Each structure stands twice: as structure tokens, then as C-alpha cells.
DRENDO-1510 file (C-alpha; in Angstrom, 1 decimal, always signed):
<recs>
REC; n; res; u; v; w
REC; 1; MET; +11.6; -41.2; -10.8 .
REC; 2; ARG; +8.9; -39.6; -13.1 .
REC; 3; ARG; +7.3; -37.8; -10.2 .
REC; 4; TRP; +10.6; -36.2; -9.2 .
REC; 5; ARG; +11.2; -35.1; -12.8 .
REC; 6; LEU; +7.8; -33.4; -12.9 .
REC; 7; THR; +8.4; -31.7; -9.6 .
REC; 8; THR; +11.8; -30.4; -10.8 .
REC; 9; ASP; +10.2; -29.1; -14.0 .
REC; 10; SER; +7.5; -27.3; -12.0 .
REC; 11; ALA; +10.1; -25.7; -9.8 .
REC; 12; ALA; +12.0; -24.5; -12.8 .
REC; 13; ALA; +8.8; -23.0; -14.2 .
REC; 14; LEU; +8.1; -21.2; -11.0 .
REC; 15; VAL; +11.7; -19.8; -10.9 .
REC; 16; ALA; +11.3; -18.6; -14.5 .
REC; 17; ALA; +8.0; -17.0; -13.7 .
REC; 18; TRP; +9.5; -15.3; -10.7 .
REC; 19; ARG; +12.4; -14.0; -12.7 .
REC; 20; ARG; +10.1; -12.6; -15.3 .
REC; 21; ALA; +8.1; -10.8; -12.5 .
REC; 22; LEU; +11.3; -9.3; -11.2 .
REC; 23; LEU; +12.3; -8.1; -14.6 .
REC; 24; ARG; +9.1; -6.2; -14.8 .
REC; 25; LEU; +9.9; -4.2; -11.7 .
REC; 26; PRO; +10.4; -0.4; -12.4 .
REC; 27; SER; +13.8; +0.3; -13.7 .
REC; 28; SER; +15.5; +2.6; -16.2 .
REC; 29; HIS; +15.7; -0.3; -18.7 .
REC; 30; HIS; +11.9; -0.2; -19.1 .
REC; 31; ARG; +11.6; +3.5; -19.4 .
REC; 32; ASP; +12.2; +6.3; -21.9 .
REC; 33; PRO; +16.0; +6.6; -21.7 .
REC; 34; THR; +15.9; +10.3; -22.2 .
REC; 35; ILE; +14.1; +10.8; -18.9 .
REC; 36; ALA; +16.8; +8.9; -17.0 .
REC; 37; GLN; +19.5; +10.8; -18.9 .
REC; 38; ARG; +18.0; +14.2; -18.0 .
REC; 39; LEU; +18.1; +13.2; -14.4 .
REC; 40; LEU; +21.7; +12.0; -14.7 .
REC; 41; ASP; +22.7; +15.3; -16.3 .
REC; 42; ALA; +20.9; +17.3; -13.7 .
REC; 43; ALA; +22.6; +15.3; -10.9 .
REC; 44; ALA; +26.1; +16.0; -12.4 .
REC; 45; ALA; +25.6; +19.7; -12.8 .
REC; 46; THR; +26.2; +22.2; -10.0 .
REC; 47; PRO; +23.1; +24.0; -8.7 .
REC; 48; GLU; +24.1; +27.2; -10.4 .
REC; 49; GLN; +24.6; +25.4; -13.8 .
REC; 50; LEU; +21.3; +23.6; -13.5 .
REC; 51; LEU; +19.3; +26.7; -12.7 .
REC; 52; LYS; +20.9; +28.5; -15.7 .
REC; 53; GLN; +20.0; +25.5; -17.9 .
REC; 54; LEU; +16.4; +25.5; -16.6 .
REC; 55; GLY; +16.1; +29.3; -17.0 .
REC; 56; SER; +15.5; +29.7; -13.3 .
REC; 57; THR; +17.1; +31.4; -10.3 .
REC; 58; PRO; +17.6; +30.6; -6.6 .
REC; 59; GLU; +14.6; +32.8; -6.0 .
REC; 60; GLY; +12.4; +30.8; -8.3 .
REC; 61; LEU; +10.3; +31.9; -11.3 .
REC; 62; THR; +8.1; +34.9; -11.8 .
REC; 63; ALA; +4.3; +34.3; -12.0 .
REC; 64; GLU; +4.3; +35.2; -15.7 .
REC; 65; ILE; +7.1; +32.8; -16.6 .
REC; 66; ALA; +5.4; +30.0; -14.6 .
REC; 67; SER; +2.1; +30.6; -16.4 .
REC; 68; ALA; +3.8; +30.5; -19.8 .
REC; 69; ARG; +5.6; +27.3; -18.9 .
REC; 70; LEU; +2.4; +25.7; -17.6 .
REC; 71; ARG; +0.7; +26.3; -21.0 .
REC; 72; ALA; +3.8; +24.9; -22.7 .
REC; 73; TYR; +4.4; +21.8; -20.6 .
REC; 74; GLY; +0.8; +21.1; -19.4 .
REC; 75; PRO; -0.4; +20.3; -15.9 .
REC; 76; ASN; +1.9; +18.3; -13.6 .
REC; 77; LEU; -0.3; +15.2; -13.7 .
REC; 78; VAL; +0.8; +11.6; -14.3 .
REC; 79; ALA; -2.6; +10.5; -15.7 .
REC; 80; HIS; -6.0; +12.0; -16.3 .
REC; 81; GLU; -8.9; +10.1; -14.9 .
REC; 82; ARG; -11.7; +9.8; -17.5 .
REC; 83; ARG; -15.2; +10.2; -16.1 .
REC; 84; GLN; -17.6; +7.5; -17.3 .
REC; 85; SER; -20.8; +8.5; -19.0 .
REC; 86; LEU; -24.2; +7.4; -17.6 .
REC; 87; PHE; -24.4; +4.8; -20.4 .
REC; 88; GLN; -21.0; +3.4; -19.5 .
REC; 89; GLU; -21.9; +3.2; -15.8 .
REC; 90; LEU; -25.2; +1.4; -16.7 .
REC; 91; LEU; -23.4; -1.0; -19.0 .
REC; 92; GLY; -20.8; -1.8; -16.4 .
REC; 93; ARG; -23.5; -2.7; -13.9 .
REC; 94; ALA; -25.4; -4.8; -16.5 .
REC; 95; LYS; -22.3; -6.8; -17.5 .
REC; 96; ASN; -22.6; -9.4; -14.8 .
REC; 97; PRO; -22.5; -13.2; -15.4 .
REC; 98; LEU; -25.4; -13.7; -13.0 .
REC; 99; ASN; -27.6; -11.2; -15.0 .
REC; 100; PHE; -26.8; -13.1; -18.2 .
REC; 101; LEU; -27.7; -16.4; -16.6 .
REC; 102; LEU; -31.0; -15.0; -15.3 .
REC; 103; LEU; -31.9; -13.5; -18.7 .
REC; 104; THR; -31.1; -16.8; -20.3 .
REC; 105; LEU; -33.5; -18.5; -17.9 .
REC; 106; ALA; -36.1; -15.9; -18.6 .
REC; 107; THR; -35.8; -16.5; -22.3 .
REC; 108; VAL; -36.0; -20.2; -22.0 .
REC; 109; SER; -39.1; -19.9; -19.7 .
REC; 110; PHE; -40.7; -17.6; -22.2 .
REC; 111; PHE; -40.3; -20.0; -25.1 .
REC; 112; LEU; -41.5; -22.9; -23.0 .
REC; 113; GLY; -44.7; -21.0; -22.3 .
REC; 114; ASP; -44.1; -19.8; -18.8 .
REC; 115; GLN; -44.4; -16.1; -19.5 .
REC; 116; ARG; -45.1; -15.3; -15.8 .
REC; 117; ALA; -41.8; -16.8; -14.7 .
REC; 118; ALA; -40.0; -15.0; -17.5 .
REC; 119; ALA; -41.5; -11.7; -16.5 .
REC; 120; VAL; -40.6; -12.1; -12.8 .
REC; 121; ILE; -37.0; -13.0; -13.7 .
REC; 122; ALA; -36.7; -10.0; -16.1 .
REC; 123; VAL; -38.1; -7.6; -13.5 .
REC; 124; MET; -35.6; -9.0; -10.9 .
REC; 125; VAL; -32.7; -8.3; -13.2 .
REC; 126; LEU; -34.0; -4.9; -14.1 .
REC; 127; LEU; -34.4; -3.9; -10.4 .
REC; 128; SER; -31.0; -5.3; -9.5 .
REC; 129; VAL; -29.2; -3.4; -12.3 .
REC; 130; SER; -31.1; -0.2; -11.6 .
REC; 131; LEU; -30.4; -0.3; -7.9 .
REC; 132; ALA; -26.7; -1.0; -8.4 .
REC; 133; PHE; -26.4; +1.7; -11.0 .
REC; 134; VAL; -28.0; +4.3; -8.8 .
REC; 135; GLN; -25.8; +3.4; -5.8 .
REC; 136; GLU; -22.6; +3.5; -7.9 .
REC; 137; HIS; -23.5; +6.7; -9.6 .
REC; 138; ARG; -24.1; +8.4; -6.2 .
REC; 139; SER; -20.8; +6.9; -4.9 .
REC; 140; ASN; -18.9; +8.2; -7.9 .
REC; 141; ASN; -20.3; +11.7; -7.5 .
REC; 142; ALA; -19.4; +11.7; -3.8 .
REC; 143; ALA; -15.9; +10.6; -4.5 .
REC; 144; ALA; -15.5; +13.3; -7.2 .
REC; 145; ARG; -16.6; +15.9; -4.7 .
REC; 146; LEU; -14.1; +14.7; -2.1 .
REC; 147; ARG; -11.3; +14.7; -4.7 .
REC; 148; ALA; -12.2; +18.3; -5.5 .
REC; 149; MET; -12.0; +19.3; -1.9 .
REC; 150; VAL; -8.7; +17.6; -1.1 .
REC; 151; ARG; -5.9; +19.0; -3.2 .
REC; 152; THR; -2.2; +18.4; -2.6 .
REC; 153; ARG; -0.2; +21.6; -2.6 .
REC; 154; ALA; +3.5; +22.5; -2.8 .
REC; 155; THR; +5.4; +25.5; -1.5 .
REC; 156; VAL; +7.3; +27.3; -4.2 .
REC; 157; LEU; +9.3; +30.5; -4.4 .
REC; 158; ARG; +7.9; +33.2; -6.6 .
REC; 159; ARG; +10.0; +36.3; -7.3 .
REC; 160; ASP; +8.5; +39.7; -8.1 .
REC; 161; PRO; +10.9; +41.6; -10.5 .
REC; 162; SER; +9.1; +44.9; -9.6 .
REC; 163; THR; +10.3; +44.7; -6.0 .
REC; 164; ALA; +13.5; +44.2; -4.2 .
REC; 165; SER; +12.0; +42.0; -1.5 .
REC; 166; GLY; +13.3; +38.8; -3.1 .
REC; 167; ALA; +11.4; +35.6; -3.3 .
REC; 168; GLN; +8.1; +34.9; -1.6 .
REC; 169; PRO; +7.0; +31.4; -0.6 .
REC; 170; VAL; +3.6; +30.6; -2.2 .
REC; 171; GLU; +1.5; +27.5; -1.9 .
REC; 172; ILE; +0.1; +26.2; -5.2 .
REC; 173; PRO; -1.6; +23.0; -6.3 .
REC; 174; ILE; +1.0; +20.5; -7.5 .
REC; 175; GLU; -0.7; +20.5; -10.9 .
REC; 176; GLU; +0.7; +23.9; -11.5 .
REC; 177; LEU; +4.3; +23.0; -11.0 .
REC; 178; VAL; +6.6; +23.5; -14.0 .
REC; 179; PRO; +10.3; +22.8; -14.7 .
REC; 180; GLY; +12.4; +25.5; -13.1 .
REC; 181; ASP; +10.1; +26.0; -10.1 .
REC; 182; VAL; +12.1; +26.1; -6.8 .
REC; 183; VAL; +10.3; +24.0; -4.2 .
REC; 184; ARG; +10.7; +24.0; -0.4 .
REC; 185; LEU; +10.5; +20.5; +1.2 .
REC; 186; SER; +9.9; +19.6; +4.8 .
REC; 187; ALA; +8.9; +16.5; +6.8 .
REC; 188; GLY; +5.7; +14.9; +5.7 .
REC; 189; ASP; +5.7; +16.5; +2.2 .
REC; 190; MET; +5.1; +14.4; -0.9 .
REC; 191; ILE; +7.6; +14.9; -3.7 .
REC; 192; PRO; +5.5; +16.6; -6.4 .
REC; 193; ALA; +7.8; +16.2; -9.4 .
REC; 194; ASP; +11.4; +15.1; -10.2 .
REC; 195; LEU; +13.5; +17.5; -8.3 .
REC; 196; ARG; +17.2; +18.3; -8.0 .
REC; 197; VAL; +18.3; +19.2; -4.5 .
REC; 198; LEU; +19.7; +22.7; -4.1 .
REC; 199; ALA; +20.1; +22.8; -0.3 .
REC; 200; ALA; +19.3; +20.2; +2.3 .
REC; 201; LYS; +19.5; +19.7; +6.1 .
REC; 202; ASP; +19.1; +16.1; +7.3 .
REC; 203; LEU; +16.8; +15.4; +4.3 .
REC; 204; PHE; +15.7; +11.8; +4.3 .
REC; 205; LEU; +13.2; +10.3; +1.8 .
REC; 206; ASN; +11.2; +7.1; +1.3 .
REC; 207; GLN; +11.4; +5.9; -2.2 .
REC; 208; ALA; +9.6; +2.6; -1.7 .
REC; 209; ALA; +7.0; +3.4; -4.3 .
REC; 210; LEU; +9.8; +3.4; -7.0 .
REC; 211; THR; +12.4; +1.0; -5.8 .
REC; 212; GLY; +10.7; -1.1; -3.1 .
REC; 213; GLU; +13.4; -0.1; -0.7 .
REC; 214; ALA; +11.8; +0.7; +2.7 .
REC; 215; MET; +15.0; +2.2; +4.2 .
REC; 216; PRO; +15.1; +6.0; +4.2 .
REC; 217; LEU; +17.6; +7.6; +1.8 .
REC; 218; GLU; +19.5; +10.8; +2.6 .
REC; 219; LYS; +19.5; +13.5; -0.1 .
REC; 220; SER; +22.2; +16.1; -0.5 .
REC; 221; PRO; +23.0; +19.0; -3.0 .
REC; 222; ALA; +26.5; +17.8; -3.9 .
REC; 223; PRO; +26.9; +17.1; -7.7 .
REC; 224; VAL; +27.3; +13.4; -8.7 .
REC; 225; LEU; +30.3; +12.9; -10.9 .
REC; 226; GLY; +30.4; +9.5; -12.5 .
REC; 227; GLY; +29.3; +6.5; -10.4 .
REC; 228; SER; +26.2; +4.4; -10.9 .
REC; 229; ASN; +24.1; +4.7; -14.1 .
REC; 230; ALA; +20.9; +3.9; -12.3 .
REC; 231; ALA; +18.8; +7.1; -11.8 .
REC; 232; THR; +17.2; +5.8; -8.6 .
REC; 233; ASP; +20.7; +5.7; -7.0 .
REC; 234; LEU; +21.3; +9.4; -7.4 .
REC; 235; PRO; +21.7; +11.0; -3.9 .
REC; 236; ASN; +20.7; +14.5; -5.1 .
REC; 237; ILE; +17.5; +13.6; -7.0 .
REC; 238; CYS; +14.1; +13.4; -5.4 .
REC; 239; PHE; +11.5; +11.5; -7.4 .
REC; 240; MET; +7.8; +12.1; -7.8 .
REC; 241; GLY; +6.0; +9.4; -5.8 .
REC; 242; SER; +8.4; +9.5; -2.8 .
REC; 243; ASN; +7.9; +11.4; +0.4 .
REC; 244; VAL; +10.0; +13.3; +2.9 .
REC; 245; LEU; +10.5; +11.4; +6.2 .
REC; 246; SER; +12.6; +14.0; +8.0 .
REC; 247; GLY; +14.6; +17.2; +7.5 .
REC; 248; ALA; +14.2; +20.1; +5.2 .
REC; 249; GLY; +15.5; +21.2; +1.9 .
REC; 250; THR; +15.1; +23.3; -1.3 .
REC; 251; ALA; +15.0; +21.7; -4.8 .
REC; 252; VAL; +14.3; +22.7; -8.3 .
REC; 253; VAL; +11.8; +20.9; -10.6 .
REC; 254; VAL; +13.7; +19.1; -13.4 .
REC; 255; GLN; +10.8; +17.2; -14.9 .
REC; 256; SER; +7.0; +17.3; -14.4 .
REC; 257; GLY; +3.9; +15.3; -15.3 .
REC; 258; ALA; +4.2; +12.3; -17.5 .
REC; 259; ALA; +7.8; +13.2; -18.2 .
REC; 260; THR; +8.8; +12.3; -14.6 .
REC; 261; TYR; +10.5; +9.0; -13.7 .
REC; 262; PHE; +7.3; +7.9; -11.9 .
REC; 263; GLY; +5.0; +9.1; -14.7 .
REC; 264; ASP; +6.9; +6.9; -17.2 .
REC; 265; SER; +6.6; +3.8; -15.1 .
REC; 266; PRO; +5.8; +0.6; -17.1 .
REC; 267; GLU; +2.5; -1.0; -16.6 .
REC; 268; TRP; +2.4; -4.0; -14.3 .
</recs>
């Protein structure tokens, strides 16, 4: 009887732990409520109303306005990767339990009078740390060079007020996107920010990174009046971190950088 009671308690504990894990899944309840509210407001507005609110036009922004907004809002980055110093890299290689054990053995050997064994062990630790440090430093430099070569770009519309030719599609790094930018989407594109769809043709997205739902979701430009309060259920909002599976469309940037729904994700 006692064994059954213990098994039941263990099962209850597992269920409770699983529920706590589920509650930590990304949702609007764990985020800044103003971010979700801005998306809800953008979804309820018509494309014309939203463009006016964002100070934009169907032809996009001018280069001057985009530059000014980039200075005001900052780069469209979720997080900045901090490069470690040489001392931090060396310390990271030295902080190894095996190294501490070997150095302890070397210290004990030294005080027991076996200086030769202590010196051999110390040299082994020094060579091991140095070799690992050199290899990791070279790998980090190579990875940094690769990241600099591979940059994700987005196609935006830029209008020139001095000409009557209308908007011109321009490819820019996604770091330079700002609220009000009009973005063109096509199959295979990553969603570079939180976007409100202005026009779409068979536009299907994968939002598994946000919701865990593997099924493609269709996006359309129709305003959402009422309905669900969950921002991820909005059929006219494209979230940073998702990708276009098929179709094409045009959308306007509502939020960028850390102010996006993806950028405000809680830590797991």
C-alpha cells in the first residue's frame, strides 16, 4: 500500500512539473503587455489607418526618414552578442574540474617532496589549457568572419520625393529596418520584424518558433475586429522569427528589435 502511495505522489509531482514547464511556454501573459496591445491595435486598423499612424505610405519611407528612425529606434536586433576578451577566453578554458584536480595533485606532490611529479603535472595542465585556448580563439575568429560574410537582407520600398517614379525596391540588412518600412515578402523569406500585412496572395507562414504549431498559417490583409485576445492568433500579423513557406505579400513594420514579440520572449 505504501509503495502505491509513493508512486502516486511521484506521478503527481511529474504532472505538476510538466504543467509548470507548459506555463513557461511563450505567451502574451509572460511578455510586456504593451507589445501585444500594439499588435492588436495594428491588426484592427485598416492598412490606410495604420500607415498614417506609423507616418508611412504604401510606397514606403524615404531614405532620410528611415535613417532618422534608425537613430531613434536603434538597430533591428533582438540581442547583441558580446565578444569575450582574451582573458575571459583563457579563464573559460582554465575553469575545468579536471584541471583543478590535477593542480591539487601537483600541490600535494610538491608538499610531499616529489617536486618532479608536481612540475610534470603543472606543465601538463599548462599545455592543455594553452592548446584549448588557442584552438577556441581561432574558432571564434573564424566564426566571427563567417557571421560578417553572411547577412540576412530584406526587400523594402524606398520612395524618392524628388522624382515621380514612385517606390523602388531596395535590399537592406534587416538590422536597418525601422517601424514604417514597407517590406516585400516571398517564399523562403525570414520575417525580419513584427509586420502587419498590407497585401497578400496565398501567403502562408510557419510560426513554430513562437507557438510550436508546425502547421502553416495563412495571412491576409483584412482587419481583425474583435475575436481572440492572443496576439499569435492574429491572421494579419507576421512575427519576427517565423518564415514564409509559400505565396507573396507586402507588409509594414510595426515593431522592430527588442520591442518585437519574439524579442520580448521570456527566458526558458
